[in-house]
C-alpha positions as CSV (number, residue, x, y, z in Angstrom):
1,M,-1.6,17.7,-8.1
2,E,1.9,16.2,-7.6
3,R,4.3,15.0,-10.2
4,L,5.8,11.6,-9.4
5,P,9.5,10.9,-9.8
6,P,10.4,8.5,-12.6
7,L,9.9,4.9,-11.4
8,H,10.9,2.1,-13.7
9,S,10.7,-1.7,-13.8
10,P,11.1,-4.1,-16.7
11,R,8.4,-5.2,-19.1
12,I,6.5,-8.4,-18.2
13,P,5.9,-11.0,-20.9
14,Q,4.6,-14.5,-20.3
15,R,6.1,-17.1,-17.8
16,R,8.2,-19.8,-19.5
17,D,9.0,-23.4,-18.6
18,A,11.6,-23.6,-15.7
19,S,13.5,-26.5,-17.3
20,N,14.3,-24.4,-20.3
21,V,15.6,-21.6,-18.0
22,L,17.9,-24.1,-16.2
23,H,19.3,-25.2,-19.5
24,S,20.0,-21.6,-20.5
25,L,21.8,-21.0,-17.2
26,V,24.1,-24.0,-17.8
27,L,24.9,-23.1,-21.4
28,Y,25.1,-19.3,-21.0
29,P,26.8,-18.1,-17.7
30,A,26.6,-14.6,-19.0
31,T,22.8,-14.6,-18.4
32,F,23.5,-14.0,-14.7
33,L,24.5,-10.5,-15.8
34,L,21.2,-10.1,-17.6
35,L,19.4,-10.8,-14.4
36,L,21.1,-7.9,-12.8
37,L,20.0,-5.7,-15.6
38,L,16.4,-6.8,-15.0
39,L,16.3,-5.6,-11.4
40,P,14.0,-2.5,-11.0
41,H,15.8,0.8,-10.4
42,S,13.3,1.7,-7.8
43,T,10.4,0.0,-6.1
44,T,9.2,3.0,-4.0
45,A,5.6,3.0,-3.0
46,F,3.9,6.2,-1.8
47,T,1.3,6.9,0.8
48,V,-1.1,9.8,1.0
49,E,-3.8,11.0,3.4
50,V,-7.0,11.8,1.6
51,A,-9.4,14.1,3.4
52,P,-13.1,13.4,3.3
53,G,-14.8,14.8,0.2
54,T,-11.6,15.4,-1.6
55,A,-9.3,13.7,-4.2
56,E,-5.5,13.7,-4.5
57,C,-4.0,13.4,-8.0
58,F,-0.5,12.5,-9.2
59,V,1.1,12.8,-12.6
60,A,3.6,10.6,-14.4
61,V,5.1,11.5,-17.8
62,A,5.2,8.8,-20.5
63,T,5.9,8.4,-24.2
64,E,3.8,6.3,-26.6
65,G,4.4,2.6,-26.1
66,D,5.5,2.8,-22.5
67,D,3.9,0.2,-20.2
68,F,2.3,1.5,-17.0
69,L,2.2,-0.6,-13.8
70,G,0.5,0.4,-10.6
71,N,-1.5,-0.6,-7.6
72,F,-3.1,0.9,-4.5
73,E,-4.3,-0.3,-1.0
74,V,-6.4,1.4,1.6
75,L,-4.5,1.3,4.8
76,T,-7.2,2.8,7.0
77,E,-9.6,0.3,8.5
78,G,-13.3,0.6,7.9
79,S,-15.6,0.9,4.8
80,Y,-14.1,1.3,1.4
81,A,-17.2,2.6,-0.3
82,P,-16.1,6.2,-0.5
83,V,-12.8,5.3,-2.2
84,E,-12.4,5.7,-5.9
85,V,-9.1,5.4,-7.9
86,T,-8.9,6.5,-11.6
87,V,-6.3,6.9,-14.2
88,E,-6.7,9.4,-17.1
89,G,-4.6,9.9,-20.2
90,P,-3.2,13.1,-21.7
91,D,-6.6,13.7,-23.5
92,G,-8.5,13.5,-20.2
93,K,-10.2,10.2,-21.1
94,Q,-10.5,7.6,-18.3
95,L,-8.2,4.6,-18.9
96,W,-8.8,2.7,-15.6
97,R,-11.1,2.9,-12.6
98,A,-11.6,1.0,-9.3
99,A,-14.3,1.7,-6.7
100,D,-15.5,0.0,-3.5
101,K,-12.2,-1.9,-3.2
102,S,-9.6,-2.1,-0.5
103,E,-6.8,-2.9,-3.0
104,E,-6.2,-3.4,-6.7
105,T,-3.5,-3.6,-9.4
106,F,-3.5,-2.3,-13.0
107,S,-1.3,-2.2,-16.1
108,F,-1.8,-0.7,-19.5
109,E,0.2,0.7,-22.5
110,A,0.5,4.4,-23.1
111,K,-1.2,5.3,-26.4
112,A,0.2,8.8,-26.6
113,N,2.9,11.1,-25.3
114,G,2.1,13.3,-22.3
115,D,0.9,13.4,-18.7
116,Y,-1.0,10.4,-17.2
117,T,-2.9,11.3,-14.0
118,L,-3.7,9.0,-11.1
119,C,-6.4,10.3,-8.8
120,I,-7.4,8.9,-5.4
121,G,-10.8,10.1,-4.2
122,N,-12.4,9.8,-0.7
123,G,-16.0,10.6,-1.0
124,A,-15.4,12.9,-3.9
125,K,-17.3,13.2,-7.3
126,G,-20.7,12.2,-5.8
127,R,-19.6,9.2,-3.9
128,V,-20.6,8.6,-0.3
129,D,-18.7,10.9,2.2
130,D,-18.5,9.4,5.7
131,G,-16.3,12.1,7.1
132,T,-13.3,9.8,7.6
133,T,-9.8,10.7,6.5
134,R,-8.1,7.7,4.8
135,L,-4.5,6.7,4.4
136,V,-3.9,5.1,1.0
137,G,-0.7,3.5,-0.3
138,F,-0.1,3.4,-4.0
139,S,2.5,3.1,-6.8
140,F,2.4,4.5,-10.3
141,R,5.3,3.8,-12.6
142,T,6.3,3.2,-16.2
143,D,8.2,0.1,-17.3
144,V,11.6,0.0,-19.0
145,F,11.8,-2.4,-22.0
146,V,14.8,-4.8,-21.9
147,D,16.8,-4.5,-25.1
148,E,16.6,-8.1,-26.5
149,D,19.3,-7.2,-29.1
150,I,22.0,-7.8,-26.4
151,A,21.3,-11.6,-26.7
152,S,20.1,-13.2,-29.9
153,E,20.0,-16.8,-28.6
154,E,16.4,-18.1,-28.1
155,S,17.2,-19.6,-24.7
156,I,18.5,-16.3,-23.3
157,R,15.4,-14.5,-24.7
158,R,13.2,-16.9,-22.8
159,L,15.2,-16.2,-19.7
160,I,14.7,-12.4,-20.1
161,E,10.9,-13.0,-20.5
162,L,10.8,-15.1,-17.3
163,G,12.9,-12.5,-15.5
164,N,10.5,-9.8,-16.5
165,S,7.6,-11.8,-15.3
166,L,9.2,-12.5,-11.9
167,T,10.2,-8.8,-11.6
168,K,6.6,-7.7,-12.0
169,G,5.4,-10.0,-9.3
170,L,8.3,-9.0,-7.0
171,T,7.5,-5.3,-7.5
172,N,3.9,-5.7,-6.4
173,V,5.0,-7.9,-3.4
174,M,7.4,-5.2,-2.3
175,D,4.8,-2.5,-2.6
176,H,2.3,-4.4,-0.6
177,Q,5.0,-5.2,2.0
178,S,5.5,-1.5,2.4
179,Y,1.7,-1.0,2.9
180,M,1.6,-3.9,5.5
181,R,4.4,-2.3,7.5
182,Q,2.5,1.0,7.6
183,R,-0.7,-0.8,8.6
184,E,1.3,-2.6,11.3
185,D,2.4,0.7,12.6
186,L,-1.2,2.0,12.7
187,H,-2.3,-1.2,14.6
188,A,0.6,-0.9,17.1
189,S,-0.3,2.7,17.8
190,T,-3.9,1.7,18.4
191,M,-2.9,-1.1,20.7
192,E,-0.6,1.2,22.6
193,S,-3.5,3.7,23.1
194,I,-5.8,0.9,24.3
195,G,-3.2,-0.4,26.7
196,S,-2.7,3.1,28.2
197,R,-6.5,3.5,28.7
198,V,-6.8,0.1,30.3
199,L,-3.9,0.9,32.7
200,I,-5.5,4.2,33.6
201,W,-8.9,2.7,34.3
202,T,-7.2,-0.1,36.3
203,V,-5.5,2.5,38.5
204,V,-8.7,4.5,38.9
205,E,-10.6,1.3,39.8
206,A,-8.0,0.4,42.4
207,V,-8.1,3.9,43.9
208,V,-11.9,3.8,44.1
209,L,-11.9,0.3,45.8
210,V,-9.4,1.5,48.4
211,G,-11.4,4.6,49.0
212,M,-14.6,2.7,49.4
213,A,-12.9,0.3,51.8
214,V,-11.6,3.1,53.9
215,W,-15.0,4.8,53.9
216,Q,-16.7,1.6,55.0
217,I,-14.2,1.0,57.8
218,S,-14.8,4.6,58.9
219,I,-18.5,4.2,59.0
220,I,-18.4,0.9,60.9
221,S,-15.9,2.3,63.4
222,K,-18.2,5.3,64.1
223,F,-21.2,2.9,64.5
224,F,-19.5,0.9,67.2
225,E,-18.3,4.1,69.0
226,V,-21.9,5.4,69.1
227,R,-23.1,2.1,70.6
228,R,-20.5,2.1,73.3
229,A,-21.4,5.6,74.2
230,V,-25.0,4.7,74.6
């Protein structure tokens, strides 16, 4: 079981009207500094190879009231039936579960202090084991609450809420972009392997055709030589 480094991104309230945000930007130039504060400190996504019939687990430490944000995506092509992803709290109770899915996102609030465990299973715990090792990308992080005491104006507070909402979407997009790059690498490796095999078989085919042509010419030459001798 591995312990994840602290990953943080701001809390995500509801989306607000864009016209109000524009009004806030005009009246309060200092709000641009607030946008810088809203940028996540880290948007690192991880990948792990899960052997068939096993599960890989990771731990993140949280305090009561922290917001958890995470997602996963199966990067290996094929059936997703063996894959099961779960999150358990410090008391061992299951807080979230996803099965038979290629990707999913989740968020919840920590109800107690302690270790929260994310487990990625591949044919484990009674699920179908097809003997295939799977590469899974995932992220598992706690959010940082933006201190709204730094701005008491209602318009700036709305801007903070909108920024939080945009940050949540951006974080998920960046995670999935990382997964897509790794999937692209896997596909490129497969295409390179297929191209090499096609080239080898093309060369072999050419050699065989040349060999057969030489053999046929040799047989025909011998046939005419025998007839002249007769």
